[in-house]
Structure formats: structure tokens, C-alpha cells
C-alpha positions in Angstrom: -26.1 28.1 57.8 -25.3 27.2 54.2 -28.3 27.0 52.0 -27.1 23.8 50.3 -26.7 22.1 53.7 -30.2 23.2 54.6 -31.6 21.8 51.4 -30.0 18.5 52.0 -30.7 18.3 55.8 -34.4 19.1 55.6 -35.5 18.2 52.1 -32.9 15.5 51.1 -32.0 17.3 47.8 -28.4 17.8 46.7 -29.1 20.5 44.2 -31.6 23.3 43.6 -34.0 23.4 40.7 -33.4 26.0 38.0 -33.6 29.6 39.3 -34.2 28.6 42.9 -30.7 29.5 44.1 -30.8 32.8 42.3 -34.0 33.7 44.0 -32.8 32.6 47.4 -29.5 34.6 47.1 -31.4 37.7 45.9 -33.6 37.8 48.9 -30.7 37.1 51.3 -28.9 40.1 49.8 -32.0 42.2 50.9 -33.3 42.8 47.4 -37.1 43.0 46.7 -37.6 40.1 44.3 -40.5 38.8 42.1 -40.0 35.1 41.3 -42.0 33.6 38.4 -41.9 29.8 38.5 -44.3 27.5 36.7 -46.5 25.0 38.6 -44.2 22.4 40.0 -41.2 24.7 39.9 -40.6 24.6 43.7 -41.8 28.0 44.8 -42.1 27.2 48.5 -38.5 26.2 48.8 -37.5 29.7 47.6 -38.7 31.2 50.9 -38.5 28.2 53.2 -34.7 27.7 52.7 -33.7 31.4 53.3 -36.1 31.5 56.3 -33.9 28.9 57.9 -30.6 30.3 56.7 -31.3 33.8 58.0 -31.7 35.0 61.6 -35.2 35.8 62.7 -38.6 34.8 61.3 -40.1 34.9 57.8 -43.7 36.2 57.3 -45.5 34.2 54.6 -48.6 35.9 53.2 -50.9 33.4 51.6 -54.6 33.6 50.5 -55.4 29.8 50.8 -56.2 28.5 54.3 -55.9 24.9 53.1 -52.5 25.5 51.6 -51.2 27.3 54.6 -52.3 24.4 56.9 -50.8 21.9 54.5 -47.4 23.7 54.4 -47.2 24.2 58.1 -47.9 20.5 58.7 -45.2 19.6 56.1 -42.7 21.9 57.8 -43.4 20.4 61.2 -42.9 16.9 59.8 -39.4 18.1 58.8 -38.8 19.4 62.4 -39.1 23.0 61.3 -41.1 25.2 63.7 -43.9 27.0 61.8 -47.3 28.5 62.6 -50.3 29.9 60.7 -52.7 32.7 61.5 -55.9 33.1 59.5 -59.5 34.4 59.8 -61.8 32.0 61.7 -59.1 30.7 64.1 -59.8 30.5 67.8 -58.4 33.6 69.5 -56.3 31.5 71.9 -54.8 29.7 68.9 -53.8 33.1 67.4 -52.3 34.2 70.7 -50.2 31.1 71.0 -48.9 31.5 67.4 -48.0 35.1 68.0 -46.2 34.3 71.2 -44.1 31.7 69.4 -43.3 34.2 66.7 -42.1 36.9 69.2 -40.7 34.9 72.1 -40.2 31.4 70.6 -37.9 29.9 68.0 -40.5 29.8 65.2 -38.9 30.2 61.7 -42.0 30.8 59.5 -45.3 32.4 60.3 -48.0 32.0 57.6 -50.5 34.8 57.7 -53.7 35.5 55.7 -53.8 39.0 54.2 -56.9 39.8 56.4 -55.0 38.9 59.6 -51.9 40.8 58.5 -54.1 43.9 58.3 -55.6 43.5 61.8 -54.7 45.9 64.6 -53.7 43.0 66.9 -51.2 41.6 64.4 -49.7 45.0 63.7 -49.2 45.7 67.4 -47.3 42.5 67.8 -45.3 42.9 64.5 -43.1 45.5 66.0 -41.7 43.0 68.5 -40.9 40.3 65.8 -37.5 39.9 64.3 -38.6 39.6 60.7 -36.0 38.6 58.2 -38.1 39.0 55.1 -41.7 38.9 53.9 -42.8 36.2 51.3 -45.9 36.9 49.3 -47.3 33.6 47.9 -49.7 33.6 45.0 -48.6 37.2 44.4 -50.9 37.6 41.4 -53.7 38.1 43.9 -52.5 41.7 44.5 -53.4 42.7 41.0 -56.8 43.6 39.7 -55.5 42.2 36.4 -54.7 38.9 38.0 -57.1 36.0 37.7 -57.7 35.7 41.5 -57.6 39.3 42.8 -58.0 39.8 46.5 -58.3 43.3 47.9 -56.7 42.5 51.3 -53.5 41.9 49.4 -53.3 45.6 48.7 -52.7 46.2 52.4 -49.5 44.2 52.5 -47.4 47.2 51.4 -48.6 49.1 54.5 -46.5 47.0 56.8 -43.3 48.0 55.0 -43.3 51.3 56.9 -43.2 49.2 60.1 -40.3 47.0 59.0 -38.6 49.4 56.5 -35.4 47.4 56.0 -37.0 44.1 55.4 -37.1 42.8 51.7 -40.1 41.2 50.0 -40.1 38.0 48.0 -43.2 37.7 45.8 -43.8 34.4 44.1 -46.4 33.2 41.6 -46.9 30.6 38.9 -49.1 32.6 36.7 -48.6 36.3 35.8 -49.2 38.1 32.5 -46.9 41.1 31.7 -49.5 43.5 33.1 -49.6 41.6 36.4 -45.8 41.4 36.6 -45.6 45.2 36.6 -48.6 45.6 38.9 -47.2 43.2 41.6 -44.0 45.2 41.9 -45.8 48.5 42.0 -48.4 47.4 44.5 -45.8 45.9 46.8 -43.7 49.2 46.7 -40.6 47.4 45.3 -37.5 49.6 46.0 -36.1 48.5 42.6 -37.7 46.3 40.0 -36.3 42.8 40.0 -37.8 39.8 38.3 -36.3 36.4 38.3 -38.2 34.0 36.0 -38.0 30.5 34.9 -39.3 29.8 31.4 -42.9 28.7 31.5 -42.1 26.4 28.6 -42.7 22.7 29.5 -40.7 20.9 26.9 -41.8 17.4 28.0 -45.5 18.3 27.9 -47.7 18.0 24.8 -50.8 20.1 24.7 -53.8 18.8 22.9 -57.2 20.3 22.2 -59.9 18.1 20.6 -63.3 19.1 19.4 -65.2 16.0 20.5 -68.9 15.1 20.6 -68.2 11.7 22.1 -66.1 12.6 25.1 -66.6 9.2 26.8 -65.3 7.3 23.8 -62.4 9.6 23.3 -61.3 9.5 26.9 -61.2 5.6 26.9 -59.2 5.8 23.7 -56.7 8.2 25.4 -56.3 6.0 28.5 -55.7 3.0 26.3 -52.9 4.8 24.4 -51.3 6.6 27.4 -50.3 4.4 30.3 -49.7 5.7 33.8 -51.3 7.9 36.4 -53.8 10.6 35.3 -56.1 13.4 36.5 -59.4 14.2 34.8 -60.9 17.6 35.7 -64.6 18.0 35.5 -66.8 21.1 36.1 -69.2 19.8 38.8 -69.2 17.4 41.6 -71.8 15.3 39.8 -69.7 15.0 36.7 -66.7 13.7 38.8 -68.9 10.9 40.0 -70.3 10.1 36.6 -67.0 10.0 34.8 -65.3 8.0 37.5 -68.1 5.4 37.4 -67.8 5.3 33.6 -64.1 4.7 33.7 -64.5 1.9 36.3 -67.1 0.2 34.1 -64.6 0.2 31.3 -61.9 -1.4 33.3 -59.9 1.7 34.3 -59.2 2.2 38.0 -60.7 5.6 39.0 -62.1 7.5 42.0 -64.0 10.8 42.1 -62.8 13.7 44.3 -64.4 17.0 45.3 -64.7 19.4 48.3 -68.1 18.0 49.3 -66.6 14.6 50.4 -65.7 14.0 54.1 -62.1 14.6 55.1 -61.6 10.8 55.6 -62.9 10.1 52.1 -60.7 12.8 50.5 -57.6 11.6 52.3 -58.2 8.0 51.4 -58.9 8.7 47.7 -55.9 11.1 47.5 -53.6 8.5 49.2 -54.8 5.7 46.9 -54.0 7.8 43.9 -50.6 9.1 45.2 -49.5 5.5 45.9 -50.7 4.2 42.5 -53.5 2.0 43.9 -55.9 4.2 41.8 -54.8 5.1 38.3 -57.2 8.0 37.7 -58.5 10.7 40.0 -61.6 12.5 38.5 -61.9 15.8 40.3 -63.1 19.4 40.4 -60.5 22.1 40.6 -60.6 21.7 44.4 -58.0 19.0 43.7 -54.3 19.6 43.0 -53.1 22.6 45.1 -50.2 21.4 47.1 -50.2 17.9 45.4 -46.8 17.0 44.1 -47.0 13.7 42.3 -44.2 13.6 39.7 -45.3 10.8 37.5 -48.7 12.1 36.2 -48.7 11.2 32.5 -52.0 12.7 31.5 -54.2 15.6 32.6 -57.6 15.8 30.8 -60.2 18.5 31.0 -63.6 17.1 30.1 -65.1 20.5 30.9 -63.6 23.9 30.2 -61.1 25.3 32.7 -61.9 28.6 34.4 -59.2 30.7 32.6 -55.9 30.3 30.7 -54.1 30.8 34.1 -56.1 28.1 35.8 -55.5 25.8 32.8 -51.8 26.4 32.8 -51.6 25.5 36.5 -53.9 22.4 36.2 -52.3 21.1 33.0 -48.9 21.7 34.6 -49.5 18.9 37.2 -48.6 16.5 34.4 -45.0 15.4 33.9 -43.2 17.0 36.8 -40.6 14.2 36.5 -39.7 15.8 33.1 -40.8 12.7 31.2 -43.1 12.8 28.2 -46.7 13.7 29.3 -49.9 15.0 27.8 -52.4 17.7 28.7 -55.7 17.6 26.8 -59.0 19.5 26.6 -62.1 17.9 25.2 -64.7 20.4 24.1 -67.8 20.9 22.0 -70.0 23.8 20.9 -72.2 23.4 24.0 -69.2 24.0 26.3 -68.5 27.4 24.7 -72.2 28.4 25.1 -72.1 27.3 28.7 -69.0 29.3 29.3 -70.8 32.4 28.0 -73.8 31.7 30.3 -71.4 31.2 33.3 -69.7 34.5 32.5 -73.0 36.4 32.6 -74.2 34.7 35.8 -70.8 35.5 37.4 -71.7 39.2 37.5 -75.0 39.6 39.2 -76.6 43.1 39.3 -75.4 45.4 42.2 -78.9 45.2 43.8 -78.8 41.4 43.8 -75.4 41.5 45.5 -76.8 43.8 48.2 -79.8 41.5 48.7 -77.5 38.4 49.0 -75.5 40.3 51.7 -78.6 41.3 53.6 -79.9 37.7 53.5 -76.6 36.4 54.6 -76.6 38.6 57.7 -80.1 37.3 58.5 -79.1 33.7 57.8 -76.2 33.9 60.2 -78.3 35.7 62.8 -75.8 38.6 63.0 -76.8 42.0 64.5 -75.6 45.1 62.7 -72.0 45.9 63.8 -71.2 42.4 64.9 -69.5 39.3 63.5 -66.0 40.6 62.6 -63.5 37.7 62.2 -66.1 35.1 63.3 -66.6 32.0 61.2 -69.8 30.1 60.5 -70.8 26.7 59.0 -72.4 27.5 55.7 -74.6 25.5 53.3 -75.1 27.5 50.1 -77.9 25.2 48.9 -79.9 25.7 52.1 -79.2 29.4 52.0 -80.2 29.8 48.4 -83.4 27.8 48.9 -84.3 29.7 52.1 -84.0 33.1 50.4 -85.1 32.1 46.9 -81.8 32.7 45.1 -80.4 30.7 42.2 -77.4 28.9 43.8 -75.0 30.1 41.0 -76.2 33.7 41.5 -75.8 33.5 45.3 -72.3 32.0 44.9 -71.2 34.7 42.4 -72.5 37.4 44.7 -70.7 36.0 47.7 -67.4 35.7 45.6 -67.8 39.3 44.5 -68.3 40.3 48.2 -65.2 38.3 49.0 -63.2 40.2 46.3 -64.4 43.5 47.9 -63.0 42.3 51.3 -66.3 41.8 53.2 -66.1 38.1 53.8 -64.3 34.8 52.9 -66.1 31.8 51.5 -64.1 28.6 52.0 -64.7 25.1 50.7 -65.3 22.4 53.2 -61.8 21.8 54.6 -61.5 19.4 57.5 -60.1 21.0 60.7 -59.2 18.3 63.2 -59.7 18.9 66.9 -56.8 20.7 68.6 -55.8 21.3 72.2 -53.3 23.5 74.1 -52.6 23.2 77.8 -53.1 26.5 79.7 -52.1 25.1 83.1 -48.5 24.1 83.5 -46.2 22.9 86.2 -47.4 23.2 89.8 -50.8 24.6 88.7 -51.5 21.6 86.6 -50.3 19.2 89.3 -52.6 20.9 91.8 -55.6 20.5 89.5 -54.9 16.8 89.0 -54.8 16.3 92.8 -58.0 18.2 93.3 -59.8 16.4 90.4 -58.8 12.7 90.7 -61.5 11.6 88.3 -59.9 13.6 85.5 -56.3 12.9 86.5 -56.0 9.6 84.4 -57.5 11.3 81.3 -55.1 14.3 81.6 -52.1 12.0 82.0 -53.1 9.9 78.9 -53.4 13.1 76.8 -49.9 14.2 78.0 -48.5 10.8 77.2 -50.0 10.6 73.7 -49.0 14.1 72.4 -46.0 16.4 72.6 -45.7 20.2 72.4 -49.0 20.7 74.2 -47.7 23.5 76.4 -46.2 25.7 73.7 -48.7 25.3 70.8 -52.0 23.9 69.7 -51.6 20.3 68.7 -53.9 18.2 66.5 -55.4 15.3 68.3 -57.5 12.3 67.2 -60.7 11.6 69.2 -60.7 8.1 67.7 -57.1 7.4 68.9 -58.0 8.6 72.4 -61.2 6.5 72.3 -59.3 3.4 71.4 -56.9 3.9 74.4 -59.7 4.6 76.9 -62.5 2.5 75.6 -64.7 5.6 75.8 -66.9 6.8 72.9 -65.6 9.7 70.9 -68.6 11.7 72.1 -67.5 11.1 75.7 -63.9 12.1 74.8 -65.2 15.4 73.3 -67.3 16.0 76.4 -64.3 15.5 78.7 -62.2 17.9 76.6 -65.0 20.5 76.7 -65.1 20.0 80.5 -61.4 20.6 80.7 -61.8 23.7 78.5 -64.6 25.0 80.8 -62.3 24.5 83.8 -59.6 26.5 82.0 -57.1 23.6 82.0 -56.9 23.4 78.2 -58.0 25.3 75.2 -60.0 22.9 73.1 -61.1 23.5 69.5 -63.7 21.0 68.3 -63.4 19.6 64.7 -65.0 21.3 61.7 -65.4 20.1 58.2 -68.2 22.1 56.6 -67.7 25.1 54.3 -67.2 28.3 56.2 -68.2 31.9 55.9 -65.8 34.1 57.6 -66.9 37.7 58.2 -63.8 39.9 57.7 -65.5 43.1 58.9 -68.6 43.6 61.1 -72.1 43.3 59.5 -73.2 46.4 57.8 -76.6 47.6 56.7 -76.8 46.6 53.0 -77.4 50.2 52.0 -74.0 51.1 53.6 -72.3 48.4 51.5 -69.7 50.1 49.3 -69.6 48.4 46.0 -67.4 50.3 43.5 -69.0 50.4 40.1 -65.6 51.0 38.5 -64.3 47.8 40.2 -67.3 45.8 39.0 -66.9 47.1 35.4 -63.1 46.5 35.4 -63.4 43.0 36.7 -66.1 42.2 34.1 -63.8 43.6 31.4 -60.8 41.5 32.6 -63.0 38.4 32.9 -64.2 39.0 29.4 -60.7 39.3 28.1 -59.7 36.1 29.9 -62.6 34.1 28.5 -61.9 35.3 25.0 -58.3 34.2 25.4 -59.4 30.8 26.5 -61.8 30.4 23.6 -59.1 31.5 21.2 -56.8 28.8 22.7 -59.5 26.1 22.1 -60.5 27.1 18.6 -57.0 28.0 17.3 -55.9 25.6 14.6 -52.9 27.4 13.3 -50.6 28.4 16.3 -48.6 26.0 18.4 -50.4 25.4 21.7 -47.3 25.9 23.7 -46.4 29.2 22.0 -49.9 30.4 22.5 -49.7 29.9 26.3 -46.2 31.3 26.5 -47.3 34.4 24.5 -50.2 34.8 26.9 -47.8 35.1 29.8 -45.5 37.4 27.9 -42.8 35.0 26.9 -41.6 35.2 23.3 -38.7 34.0 21.2 -39.4 30.3 21.7 -39.6 27.7 18.9 -42.9 25.8 18.3 -43.1 22.7 20.4 -43.4 20.2 17.5 -45.7 17.8 19.5 -49.0 19.5 20.2 -52.0 18.6 18.0 -51.4 21.7 15.9 -47.7 21.0 15.4 -48.3 17.4 14.6 -50.8 18.3 11.9 -48.3 20.7 10.4 -45.5 18.1 10.7 -47.4 16.0 8.2 -46.1 18.3 5.5 -42.5 17.5 6.2 -39.9 20.1 5.1 -36.1 20.0 5.4 -33.9 22.9 6.5 -32.6 23.2 2.9 -36.2 23.5 1.6 -37.1 25.9 4.4 -34.1 28.1 3.6 -34.9 28.0 -0.1 -38.5 29.3 0.5 -37.3 31.9 3.0 -34.7 33.3 0.6 -37.5 34.0 -1.9 -40.1 35.3 0.7 -37.9 37.7 2.7 -36.7 40.0 -0.1 -40.3 40.5 -1.3 -41.8 41.2 2.1 -38.9 43.5 3.1 -39.9 45.8 0.3 -43.6 46.0 0.8 -46.7 44.0 2.1 -47.9 41.3 -0.3 -51.2 39.4 -0.5 -50.7 35.7 0.5 -51.9 34.4 -2.8 -49.5 36.7 -4.7 -46.7 35.6 -2.5 -47.2 31.9 -3.1 -47.4 32.5 -6.9 -44.0 34.3 -6.7 -42.3 31.3 -5.0 -40.6 29.4 -7.8 -40.6 25.6 -8.3 -41.9 24.6 -4.8 -44.7 22.6 -3.2 -47.5 25.0 -2.2 -48.2 23.1 1.1 -44.6 23.4 2.1 -44.5 27.1 1.2 -47.6 27.6 3.4 -45.8 25.8 6.3 -42.9 28.2 6.1 -45.2 31.2 6.1 -47.1 29.8 9.1 -43.8 29.2 11.0 -42.8 32.8 10.3 -46.2 34.1 11.6 -46.0 31.9 14.7 -42.5 33.1 15.5 -43.3 36.7 15.0 -41.1 37.3 11.9 -43.9 38.4 9.7 -47.4 39.8 10.4 -50.7 40.6 8.7 -51.3 44.2 8.0 -54.9 45.7 8.5 -55.7 45.0 4.8 -54.7 41.3 5.2 -51.4 41.5 3.5 -48.2 39.9 4.8 -45.3 42.1 5.8 -41.8 41.5 7.3 -41.4 42.7 10.9 -38.7 45.0 12.0 -37.5 46.0 8.5 
């Protein structure tokens, strides 16, 4: 089927965004491809469209359970058959998904990297007709990436099982080191990178050193109309800022992972529909959210890294209209970032003690627990075993990066059912159990697809139809599960710990010192880059971010706070060329001290001369030598 017809039929678009068609055609030719698209660039369409155009099923490897579930639901709403398999799922649910992938007409199967590596999955894989493998958030495969996940390293192993199948790796944030690393770790047959520029021409980046953040943010909302996101560092801060905005006449709501599913959905919908102007959120908000008309994104606390900032700021102005991304900071924020950095790397002995305590907390015997999920309250755990919560969290995240467990935020999992009995067997059961017959018929009337897959249900909806309490509905479903009529999975909404391997004795825990040291070194480099971005007063903000991601040769944006300050000293092209004609011959001969250079420029305003020099530095035409002289590059 033609890819343009697919795009129109399922998504309603008449044209692809920049680079999407190139990426799709590359994978359809069987070429290993790395696609670099900025946030909002339409990464998912790059693998969803060819999955429908090609015969067979596409495997999508993704690290984020919430994002997998969200994409599967969106595809189903478009009448596209898709399934997901991830750690913590009921084994019957996994079996149904795999059966649909092998024997059904499923077009996409989302798989977490942990499940991809399981023996059960690999046994079934040989019977699937895989057209290609899509690796989402591909930067997770690189230790140099900001969200490294060891299970991603096992993706390349399945290539031997499906040797002719190409890989499409996609990411919105990769430095030059990570770009090379992704292709190497995924065993690309030939290097092939298709990239869309990370430049956001409609987005103005602003960094403000500000002691009075409250006053500044009100001033910003008074000047910039339209929808906005405010990112805060803690759940408490989201509540405080939202309340402050409301008191000052600005419609706002707070959002974080600790809220109930119903609260999160309601707040998100109010904001998406424009009923609420501002959503004040932790970084739990935004993944999978595509609101095109966000005019302003403000960080009132520091983002976690340049990569995280680029993604979060990039949620502004997806409709390509003028928008702003601002960070408000003060000295205390930089000090807090240093403290956070140190606490993010607990001692090895502390990590072992946290792991030992976790096994006891979950009541797991040695050798048990693999692929099981448990409700988890980190505050209760930390209090019970006398850990600082931030230390316990950091230790658990390190164990996650080593592949021992997964720590998820509180994501609501609604109840699901799948009918095991079908046809005559189900009819016989209903005749033999007349008291349950009416209830079974009601379920079959309310929901479709129950015999081929697990289907989300609403206990409230069934309660309204039957006039029974939701507790009674749940009890009836559990009874049907016990009688092996249905598979029933109760709802969950608390944070989860998923044990990816069986519990070990803490002394048998392998924690590589070299991995620990390397991650600390990389995190240090990332924090230093973030601090440089904040404190820089000379380089264009856009050029700074582009350079971080390895993109050069762009002009300064002309609209960030740094550029606007420099624009005050206006200079015409003729004036620029005049200064350049005097500077270049001097610097081509030998390095010159800045003060000597300015003296040598005849009959010209010193401020404008400095502006030309700054432009040449920003655009990599000249550079400072080790002894602080200016020299022309590439003589």
C-alpha cells in the first residue's frame, strides 16, 4: 500500500514532515537507519507508516511502559492492530499478545528491552514474520547517552535470529558520540544517519538570573499570551506555583505522577482543550503530549540535563509560530544541582544495602521474583530501613541501569479481561451457571475483541449498567477468573518495582566499578554543560544547544536573550564587511591580542567592532589560542 495513502487514511495528513519520507523509504529498502528528529518532529510515524505498508509485523523496542501503552491505544483508536509486551504484565496477557503477533494480523508489537531478551520471546520470535525492528529512544543504548539502559545492549543479539531484517533507530537527542555509539551497538551493516536540523527557528531561548521568580513569571505571562507549561523540580513546587498563579488571576493546575489517574487525565484534558492556560508539572508531564499551540515553556527549577532541557523546551511552538522557552535560575539552584549530583552516586556499599533491604521489603526469597511486579512506596521503604529517600532512589536507579530491576512512576493500569472460554464451551458454562449468565452477557454486549485480546474495561460503567457496586463487580470478575472463564487483571495505579532477574544475595550483586566511574564522569560532563548554558552571556543560546548536539554552520538566532542584548549595538552589512576586511588579514598572518586588534581597526565604533569579533567567535571563524590571543581558523 502506498505510504501517502496510509498517511492520509490513518492520520489524515496529506504530506509528510521534513525527513519523514526519506526515513520511511530508507527502511523500506532494507537499510539500517538512524533517524535524528527533534521533539515534535514526528518520530513514531517514521516506523508506524512503513509497518502498515510492508508485509509482516514491526517490532518496536521502547523503554517507557507509559509511552508504549499510550501509542498502542492511539493505534487501536485508528483501527490499527497493535500490542505491547513489557515486564510486570500478566503471563496470560503476554501469551495473547504473542499469539496475535504470530497467528493474527497484528502490525506492530511494542516490546520492552527486558522482554525482548527473555527466552520465551526469543522462542516465539522465530515464528514471527518481522518486517523491521524499530528502536525508539535509541540513545538509551549508549553509555554516553543521558538515559542509558543496559538491556538495550541485548537488542543486537536478535539480529542473528532475523538476519535480513533492517533496524530503524530513532531519537530526539543524541550527541556526536552517541550517534556513533548507537550504530555500533546495533551492529549496523552500513552507517546511515538521516537527520533533521535540531534548530527551532520559531523558538526563542531565554535564560534569566532571577531572585524573584514569582514576580518574573507573572510578568512573563502578562507579556506572552496563550498556553504554557511550567516545569518545577518537586511535586510540592508544582502545587505551590500553580496556587500562586491562580491567586494572580492566571488559570493553572498542578500535575505530577503522585496524583490519581483520574486527576491526571482531567488536568491534562483541561489543559489540552484550553480550559486551563498553564500546567505546572514535574518532568513526568510531556512524553507523548502533542499540543501544537504551546507559546511558553518555563523552567523555574533546573532541568536534569541539556538533553532533557532540549526535549522539554521543544514542547513549545510545535505549530511553528513564535514561542519562548525560558529558564529562571539563581545561585542556590547551581549549588542544589551540585548536591543532587553527589547524592545521585551513593557508595557501592550503600547500593548493596538498598538492594538487600528491597528484597526483604518485598518479602522475596533468594532466587525468586524474576519478572514479578510489586506496588512500591519509596517513602515507606526509606523510613522502614532508615535511608534518605534521595539516596534510596538514586541507588534503585543505579540498580535499574545495571539491569536488576525497573522502577516505574505511578501509572494507572485499568482493569482488563480476556475470555478464555469460547463457542460451545462458553454457552455450556452459561447454562450451568444461570446466576452468572446475565453478567457474562452484559460484558459481551459492552465490549468487543474479548476473545482475541485483553480489553480495558470500566468497573464504573459496568456498575452503572447493573446497579451493583464496583466492589461487587470486581468480585464477580475474580469469580469468573477463578472458574477459568476469563483472565481478569485488576486495576493498578501505584508506583511499581519490577524485578527483571531473580533476587540475589547482595554479596553476589555485580556492580562494575568502571561503569560506576564512567557514569559519574558522563554525568559530571552533562552538568557542566548545563551550567555553561545557564551562565553563558556571550554565545547565542540556539547555537550553544546545536553545538552540544554536534550541529555546526548555523547562524545565530537573533532572538534569544544573548542575541537581543547584542542586537542593541546595531551594525549594518557594510559596517560588518568593513571591520571584517581589516580583521581577517591581520589574523590570517598571526594571532593577535584582542586589545591590539581593536586598536588596529581604523575609524570605527569599538562596540560594533567587538560585535563583529563575537560573531566570528560564535560562528567558529576565529578562536582563542592557549595564550588568549585571537587567530583565524583554517588559514
